[in-house]
N, C-alpha and C positions, 0 to 999 in steps of 0.2 A: 504494500500499500504506500502510495506517495504521500508524504506529509505536507501540510500546508506551509510549513517552514521552508520547504524546497520550492514549492510552486509559486508562492507569493513574489519572491525576487525575480523569478523568471518572467512572470506575467508583467511585473512592473517594468522590466527591461524592454519587453516586446511593446508594451503600451508607449513607453517613452520614444522608441524608434518610430512607431506609427505616427505619433503626434508631431515629431520633427518632419516626417515626410509629408503628411497631410494634416495641417493644423485644424481643419474643419472637423476632424474626428474627435477632438478634445472632449466635447460634451458626452459623446457616446462611450468613449473609452473610460471616462471617470464614472459614468453611470453604471456601466457594466462591471467595473472593478468594485464599486461599492455594493452592488447587488450580490455579486458572487461571494465576496468575503463576508458580507452580512449573513447570507444563507449558510456559509461554511461555519460561521461562529455560532449560529443558532441551532444548526442541525443536531449536534449531540444533545442539546438540552430539550429538544422537542420530544424525545422518546424517553426522557427520564434517566439517561445514562450518566 
């Protein structure tokens, strides 16, 4: 299982490169990032684990 500790910096790097290439993507990249890691943070607590 890949941990969030490994995935988060990788996604941040990809998002940074995409924002540099296409600045109009900034809103979508930030929204996706916040939604993804918000769900990742809540997921373990949803099932009482």
